[in-house]
N, C-alpha and C positions, 0 to 999 in steps of 0.2 A: 635618443637624447632629451631623456629625461630629468628625473633630479640628480643621478648619481651618473649622468653620460663623462665618459673618460676618452678624452682625444690622446690618438694615437702619440703624437708628435712631443707631445708635453710630460707623457708617461715614456717614452723610451727610455730614457735619463734618471726622471726624478719623480716622485710621489712625495704626498704628504702622507706623514706619520701618523696612523689613527691606533687604537686599542683594537687587539684581533677581534673581537665580538662589534667593534662597532664601527657604525657607516654612518657619515654624514647625510643629514636628508633635506635638501635643499625646500623651501615651500613658497608661498607665494607673497611675503609681507614684504612691505617697502622696505622693512627696521632693519639696518643693516648689527650686528652684532656689536663690532670691535673695528672703529676706525681711528686713525690719531686726527686731532682738533686743527690739524693744521693740512688735511687732505686735500679739502676744500677752498680755491682759491679766488674770491672774487673778481670776475672780469669783466670786459666789454665784449660786445656785440663786434665791434671792429677789431677785436684782438684773434675773432677766428678764421684763421685761413680759407682762400677762396675757393670753392666749390664749383662744379658745374650745375646748370638749370637742371638735366636730367638726372644725378647725381642726389640734386635737392629732393625731387619729385621723387622719385624711389626710395630715400632713405625715409625721407616723410611719410609715406604710402605706409613701408614697412611696420612704424611705431604705431601709424593709426590703425593698424590690422588689430592689434591688441586690446584697441580702447572696449571693446564691448566688455573683455573680461576685466578690465582694469577702474572697470567705471563706478566700480562699487568701492575701490579703495579711495579716502578722502583725500589724498595726496594728487592724486591723478581725475579725480573726478570733475573738478570744474575746468580743466585744460580738456578731458575728453567731450564734455557736455557744448563747450564752447565749437567745438569741432565735429559736431553731429551734423553740420551740411560742411563735408572737409572741402580746402581750401584746395585747388587745382591748378593755377598758373603759378610759377616760381614768384612774382612777386608775392601773391597772396600770399602764398606760404611762408614768406619771410615775416611778411605784415602779421601773422596770426603767432608766429613764434615770438616775434619780439615784443608782442602784447602781453604773451601768457606763460612762457619763462624768461629765466634770467641764466647768467653763464657763469659756471665754476671751473675754473682750470684745477686737473687734478695734480696734486706731489707726492711724492712716494714719501717715506720716513725722513731721508736725509735732504729732503727739498728738491729733488731731481726731477723734472718734469716729463722726462723721459721712461719709456718702458718697452715690455716685450709685446710685440703683436706678433702672432700665429694664425694657422687656418685650418679650419679641418674640415670633413666631406660626409658625404652619403655612399660606404661603398655597394658596390655591386658585386655578389659570389655565386658562382656556379653552384647549383644544388638541386634536390629532390624532393619529393614527400615521400619516398620509400627509401630503405637502406639496401646497400648492393656494394660489389668492390669498387666501383667507382663513387660512391658517395657515401664511408661509414662513419662519418663524424656527424653525431648528432646535436642539434642545438635544442637546447630544452625549455622547455617552459617552466612556470614555479612551479619546486615542488609540495605537494600534499603536506608533508609533517614539517616545513618552514615555518616557526614561530617567530614572529618579529612582535617585539615589546617595544612603546613606545617610553623614554626614559624622563620625559619633561615633564609628566605630571605628578611627580615623586622628586623629581633634583631638576628645578628649573634651571638651572644652571648648564644643563646638558639639554637644552631648546634644538632640537632639531635632530637630536641623537638617537638612535634606535638598536636595541639589542636584537641579533637574529641567533638561532640555533634550533634545536631539535629536542623535544624531550625523552629524556631514557627515563623511566618511571615518572617520580614527581620532581627530577632534576632538570634544568635546560642546561644541555649541553654544546659546546661550539658543535657548529655545522660542518660538514664533510669538508676540506678542502678542495680547491680546482683537481688537484692530482689523485686525490681518492674519488671525485666525481666522472675523471678522468679514466681512470684504469677500472672501478667497481658499477660505472652508470650513475642512474639515479632513479628515483620514482618518479619522476617528474617526467608529462607529457611532452614527447617528439614534436616539434614543429615543422620540423624539416631536417634535410641531411647534406652535409657539405662533401668536399671532395678533401678538401686539405685540414688539419687541424692548427695550422697558420692562420687562414681563415677565419676562423672563429676564434682565433685570440685577438686579430684585429677587430674582428667585429663586436668583441665584448668591449675594447678600446673605447671604439666609437659608440656605442652604445645604441645604434639602431643601420638600419640596411636593409637593404634588398635581395632577396633568392631569387634568380632566373632559375625559372624550370623548363623543362624540354619543353613543354606545352608552346611558351612562348612567356606563360604568365612570369611577373615580378612578384614572388610573396613578400611585403612588406612586415618587416617586424621592429622592435624597438625596448627598449631596455622595461623590464618588471618589477626585479629586485635583483639581488647579489646576497651571497653568502654568507658574507659579514667580515672577512678578510680584506687587511689592507690589500691596495694593488703594491706589488713590487714589478720593479721598470725589466722587462724583459733584455732593454737595451744594456740596461748596466751590469743583468748578468755577463753578456756578451764582451763589454770592455774588461770588466772582474775577472773574466779566463781569458781574457788576452785573442777574443775573436774578435775584435774589430776595434777599432780607434773611435776615442769620445766624439770628434769631431765627424768619425763616417756613419754615425747613425743615423739611421733613417730606418722607413716601413721598406723601403726597396734595397738596401742593404741588408734588413733582415731577411727577407725573402729572399733574397740569393744566396746568404748564408744556411739556410732551413734548406733550400733544393738542392745543395752541395753537403749538405751535413744530415741526411733523414736519421741517421741511427743517434743521433744527440738532440733532435727536435724535443722528446721526451722530456728529457732532462732538464733543458730551457725552459719547457712550459710548467715542470714543475718547479721552479723557481719562482714562481709568482700563483699566491694560494688564492688570489680572487677569483671567483666566479661568477658571472651575470647571467642570469637566467631571462628568458625575455615574452613577449606575446605578441600576438599577429595582429596588426593595425588594418585599417581597410585600403584597399586598393585604389589608388590615388595618384595623381599626377603634380600634386603638392609635395612641398615639402615637408622633412619630417618635423615631428611637431619636439619640441626643447621646454624645458623645464616651466615655460610658463606656459605650455599646454595649448600652443598656437602655433600654427607652420612657421617655420623659418623661411627666410626671402634670402636666396642667393646672394650674397655679395651686399649685403644689409642687415643682415640678423648676427651679434655677435653674442658668442657667452664671456661672462665676466668674475669676479670675483665678488660674491652680493653681500657680503660683510664691507664691502668699499661702496658698490653699486647697487643700488636696488634694482630687481627685476623691474621690467616695463619702462627704464628710463631711457630716454633721448639722449644722443650721447655725438659729440661731433669728434672725428677720427681723422688723424694727420699722420700718415706713414708710407712707404713707398708699398710697392707689389715685389714679389721675388725679382723681377727680372731689372729692379730699381726705379721703375716709374713712380711719381708722387700718387697717393691714393689719398685724395682727402672726401670727406663725405657725411652725413649723419647718419647713424647708425642706430639700430634696436636693440636695447639690453632683452635678450629675449631666452636666453640660455646659458647654463652654469658649467662646472666640471670640476671631476673630484682634487685635481692639482691647478687650477688655475686660481692663482693665487697673488696679491697684490692692488696698490692701489692703482701701477697706471700698468693693465692687463688686460689684454682681450683677445679673443679667439673669434677669427672672421669665419662667418661659413659659406662654403664656395659653391655648395652643389650635392650634386650626384653623380658617381659615377668615376672613373680613370682619369679623364683631364681635369675634374676638379680636386681628386685625390693630388692629381701632381702639382697644381698650382697650390694646397693644402701644405703639403710636404716640404713643400720649398720657402717656406712663408714662416720667417724667421727675424720679424725687423723690428727696427724701433720706431717709435712711434709718440705724439701724444696723443691726449683725450680730454676733452672737456664734458661737461655734465650740464645739461640744458635742465635746469628745475624749476616747475612751478613756482609762478609769483606769490610770495607769501605762505608758503607752504615751510613746515621747520625744515632743516635740512638732515642727512643723517644723522651727523652730527653738528657743535657747533663749527661755524665756519672762521677760518682767519681772515677778516673782512680786511 
């Protein structure tokens, strides 16, 4: 769940188009690239919907966990320094927030204050360290011949964009697409082997996961790089070919279709040229690391559009759970995603495993977001007061 981490629920049907050789690369800067001047609307603390003491403490702690990394950022240096001895009681946390941060409501370009709130998770798939008839699907590390060129040193307007390809003589050519890698293999190291090609597809969309080995160990892997092609949603392919209705598309439905149509799976996977390469991560019980390179906190870390919300920000989220029950709490903006786009857009991390996956898969709610921004710090763009 790093810079180009892609979440399945928001990529089953839609994706942000990019040039075939360009891939967005999120960094740690607090400066968004483009946001409308009326995105941030000054608000009062009293405007925030109420949250429980437990959610207040957990949300604050999720944000504070990134302070060691954000302390050098001039925007967050003062609040993080003030939290050197972090408050621990609900009253102390409220006092700290009011003393150091100010509230801004987020608005979409049309003035709407509601947007889409979804969820993601860390999957666990059965696999092996050896290839066999049961585990024939390789999970590749980064190929030795993958060339990556940062373009912003020459073209500042392409900040965050990288060119990926392979050298043929003195010419940089596009790297192999997913179909070619799937059929011909790769010279990349193999980290593990999976039993189902659809597991690999969804692992690439999520960007990180665990592989359950026969020994009982869970091998943790995460996004390392990508072949340079834009993601084309497999869900859209199924809709366009009359296999599913748009409203039916979900990870479960796609798995069901694949199990019922194994002969058509290669054609489905070939419709998406994007291919993600992984790296092995240390074994631990902490959450996967997001774009901020700190462990995500179940229920309190979100992925955002960093053109609108800077990484590391503390947000106030008001939405509902998949069952319709209210969900209002502070959350930390600690991750990004290739198709998370919009002023009022967040992807809530639900944790690891099947139960988290069910929650994430059903999380497609409307919600509101407030930005809690350091006092005296310049806003990402000029706010409308």
